[in-house]
C-alpha positions in Angstrom: 52.3 121.2 124.2 54.6 122.3 126.5 54.7 125.9 128.0 57.6 128.0 127.5 58.5 127.7 131.2 58.3 124.0 131.0 60.4 123.8 127.7 63.0 125.9 129.5 63.1 123.4 132.2 62.8 120.6 129.8 66.0 122.1 128.0 67.9 122.9 130.9 67.6 119.7 133.1 70.3 118.2 131.1 72.5 121.0 131.7 72.2 121.1 135.4 72.3 117.4 136.0 74.7 115.8 133.6 77.3 118.7 132.9 80.0 120.3 135.5 78.8 123.6 136.4 80.8 126.6 135.0 82.2 129.2 137.2 81.3 133.0 136.3 85.1 133.3 135.5 84.1 131.1 132.2 82.5 134.5 130.8 85.5 136.9 131.9 86.1 139.3 129.0 89.4 140.0 127.8 90.1 143.8 127.5 88.7 145.6 124.5 90.7 147.4 122.1 88.2 148.8 119.4 89.0 151.9 117.9 86.4 154.0 115.9 85.3 152.7 112.7 85.0 154.4 109.4 83.6 152.8 106.5 82.9 153.5 102.6 80.8 151.7 100.2 79.9 152.7 96.7 77.4 150.9 94.4 74.9 151.3 91.7 71.0 151.6 92.7 68.5 150.0 90.8 68.1 153.0 88.5 72.0 153.0 87.6 72.7 155.9 89.6 75.9 155.9 91.5 75.7 155.7 95.0 78.3 156.3 97.7 78.1 156.3 101.7 80.8 157.0 104.5 79.9 155.7 108.1 81.4 156.5 111.4 80.8 154.5 114.5 82.4 155.5 117.8 84.6 153.4 119.9 82.0 152.9 122.8 79.3 151.5 120.1 82.1 149.2 118.8 82.7 148.3 122.3 79.1 147.3 122.9 79.0 145.4 119.9 82.1 143.4 120.7 80.8 142.7 124.1 77.5 141.3 122.5 79.3 139.4 119.8 81.5 137.7 122.4 78.6 136.7 124.7 76.2 135.3 122.2 79.1 133.5 120.1 80.6 132.1 123.5 77.1 131.0 124.4 76.1 129.1 120.9 79.8 127.4 121.4 79.3 126.3 125.1 75.7 126.7 125.7 75.9 124.4 129.1 78.8 126.5 130.5 77.3 129.8 129.7 73.9 129.0 131.0 75.2 127.4 134.3 77.7 130.3 134.8 74.5 132.6 135.0 72.7 130.1 137.0 74.6 128.5 139.7 75.7 131.5 141.7 72.1 132.9 141.7 70.8 129.4 142.7 73.2 129.0 145.5 72.4 132.6 146.9 68.6 131.7 146.5 68.9 128.5 148.6 70.9 130.4 151.4 68.1 132.8 151.6 65.2 130.1 151.6 67.2 128.1 154.4 67.4 131.3 156.5 63.8 131.4 156.8 62.8 127.7 156.8 62.2 125.8 160.1 63.9 122.8 158.6 66.9 123.9 156.0 66.3 121.9 152.9 70.1 121.4 151.9 73.3 123.0 151.5 74.2 124.7 148.1 75.9 121.4 146.9 72.8 119.7 147.1 71.1 122.1 144.5 71.2 119.4 141.8 69.7 116.7 143.8 66.9 118.9 145.1 65.9 119.9 141.5 66.3 116.2 140.1 64.3 114.8 143.0 61.5 117.8 142.9 60.3 117.0 146.5 57.0 118.6 147.4 58.2 121.0 150.2 57.5 124.9 150.5 61.5 125.1 150.5 61.9 123.0 147.3 59.0 124.8 145.5 60.6 128.1 146.4 64.0 126.9 144.9 62.0 125.6 141.7 60.4 129.1 141.4 63.8 130.6 141.5 65.4 128.2 139.0 62.4 129.0 136.5 63.1 132.9 137.1 66.7 132.6 136.6 66.5 130.4 133.7 64.4 133.0 132.1 67.0 135.8 133.1 69.8 133.7 131.6 68.4 133.3 128.4 67.5 136.9 127.9 71.2 138.2 129.6 72.6 135.7 127.0 70.5 136.7 123.8 69.2 133.1 123.2 66.2 131.0 122.6 65.9 127.2 123.5 65.3 125.2 120.7 65.1 121.3 120.0 68.3 119.4 118.8 67.8 117.0 116.0 69.8 114.4 117.7 67.5 114.3 120.9 66.5 115.9 124.1 69.7 114.9 125.8 71.6 117.6 123.8 71.6 121.2 124.7 70.1 123.3 122.0 70.1 127.1 121.7 69.8 129.8 118.9 70.1 133.5 118.7 67.1 135.5 120.0 66.8 137.6 116.7 63.9 140.1 118.1 66.1 140.7 121.2 68.9 141.5 118.9 66.9 143.6 116.5 66.0 145.8 119.5 69.3 146.0 120.9 70.8 147.2 117.7 68.2 149.7 116.2 69.7 152.9 117.8 73.3 151.6 116.7 72.2 151.5 113.2 70.7 155.1 112.8 74.0 156.3 111.0 73.6 153.7 108.4 69.7 154.0 108.1 70.0 158.1 107.5 71.5 157.3 104.2 68.5 155.8 103.0 65.1 157.9 102.7 61.7 156.5 102.6 60.3 156.4 99.0 56.7 156.9 97.9 56.7 153.1 96.7 57.7 150.5 99.3 59.2 148.2 96.8 61.6 150.9 95.5 62.7 151.6 99.1 63.2 147.9 99.7 65.1 147.7 96.4 67.5 150.4 97.2 68.5 148.9 100.6 68.8 145.3 99.0 71.2 147.0 96.0 73.5 148.2 99.0 73.3 144.8 100.8 74.7 143.1 98.0 77.9 145.1 98.3 78.7 142.9 101.3 80.3 139.7 100.7 78.6 136.3 101.5 80.3 134.6 104.8 80.4 130.9 105.0 77.5 129.8 107.6 78.8 128.9 111.1 76.4 127.9 113.5 78.3 128.6 116.6 79.1 132.4 116.1 77.1 135.7 115.3 78.1 139.0 114.3 75.8 141.9 115.5 75.2 144.3 112.6 78.0 146.8 113.5 80.4 144.1 113.3 79.1 142.8 110.0 79.6 146.4 108.6 83.2 146.3 110.1 84.3 143.0 108.9 82.4 143.6 105.6 81.0 139.7 105.7 77.8 138.3 106.3 76.1 135.0 106.4 72.3 134.5 106.0 70.8 135.3 109.2 73.2 138.2 109.7 72.3 139.7 106.5 68.6 139.1 107.2 69.0 140.9 110.5 70.9 143.8 109.0 68.2 144.4 106.3 65.5 144.1 108.8 66.9 147.0 110.9 67.0 149.1 107.9 63.5 148.3 106.6 61.8 148.5 109.9 62.8 152.5 109.9 61.9 152.9 106.1 58.7 150.8 106.4 57.7 150.5 110.0 54.0 149.6 109.5 54.5 146.0 108.7 55.7 143.0 110.5 58.9 141.2 109.7 59.7 137.8 110.7 62.9 135.8 110.9 62.3 132.2 109.1 64.6 129.1 109.6 64.5 125.1 109.9 63.1 124.2 113.1 66.0 121.4 113.4 68.7 123.9 113.2 71.1 124.5 116.0 73.2 127.6 116.9 73.1 130.5 114.5 70.3 129.3 112.3 71.4 128.9 109.0 69.9 129.0 106.3 67.7 132.0 107.7 65.2 134.2 105.4 63.7 137.5 106.1 60.2 137.8 105.3 57.4 140.5 105.6 53.7 140.3 105.7 52.1 139.9 102.3 49.8 142.8 103.2 52.9 145.0 102.9 52.5 145.2 99.0 55.9 144.1 98.9 56.6 142.0 95.4 58.4 138.8 95.4 58.2 135.1 96.0 55.6 134.1 99.0 55.3 131.2 101.2 52.6 130.2 103.7 53.6 129.2 107.4 50.5 128.5 109.6 47.8 131.2 109.2 50.1 133.7 107.6 51.4 134.5 104.0 54.8 136.0 104.0 57.0 137.5 101.1 60.7 136.5 101.0 63.0 139.5 100.9 66.0 137.9 101.7 67.6 134.3 101.2 67.1 131.8 98.4 63.4 131.1 97.3 64.6 128.0 95.5 66.0 126.6 99.0 62.9 127.3 101.0 60.7 126.0 98.4 62.5 122.7 98.4 62.3 122.6 102.1 58.6 123.0 102.3 58.4 120.3 99.5 60.5 117.9 101.7 58.1 118.7 104.6 61.0 120.5 106.8 59.5 122.4 109.6 60.0 126.1 109.5 59.8 128.4 112.4 58.7 132.0 112.1 59.8 134.4 114.5 58.3 137.9 114.6 60.9 140.7 115.2 58.2 143.1 116.5 
């Protein structure tokens, strides 16, 4: 099995060798005009009691969320451009610095692709490969992406959101929401309270090349399956922090993985449909149990990503 580093190299070589490199200008953001957001929800909890919630998010939090939304949606739509825009100037600088200290300079910056393609066994080339590997990791982290396998073949770029990274980036932003839900003695009751509120958010059509962070899900009052799962995960991680949460999605999916399910370790005591992936038995807490059962019967490979 390829190591993660080798997989990144394998995924990105088509980007570098067969696509025009984008400039950093491709990622320039337009001025953001986000105003403070005030939202209000009303719903009935599982006991039939009427609940009401008002939320306020500052202009600064909305701006942070808007930048995150633009960056990941652009990267899902134009993965080669987004990754190349990050890599290209850094690799050019790395080659200049390598050549300054090499007895025989390897090449000019315009020959970076040739060096990486031929992979000559020289100290300078090895240093450039090391820089490439490091900047590749940095690019995925900066853009909030993970590499994947495209169902049409390895010649096609394939990325999806890094849900664990998005989870940690949004935890503090969602505290105003989480404070409206108090941990209850029974974990199933705590989850039911959160799920009842989540049902108030209408379902959005699944779109593979865009992703809305949790704050924009609240602002737009729309969510598809992975956006809904991430929002519920943020709430449940604060209400019941002792159990691992996992995002599950088909291995062949591209972009904003759809459909997606949120699951929790079966040892949590949460009641609900269960699935077994590898050595783990997981309880479904969002998404269609019928659909995931159909996929397992059809031997569709599923990926389980731990959020924390």
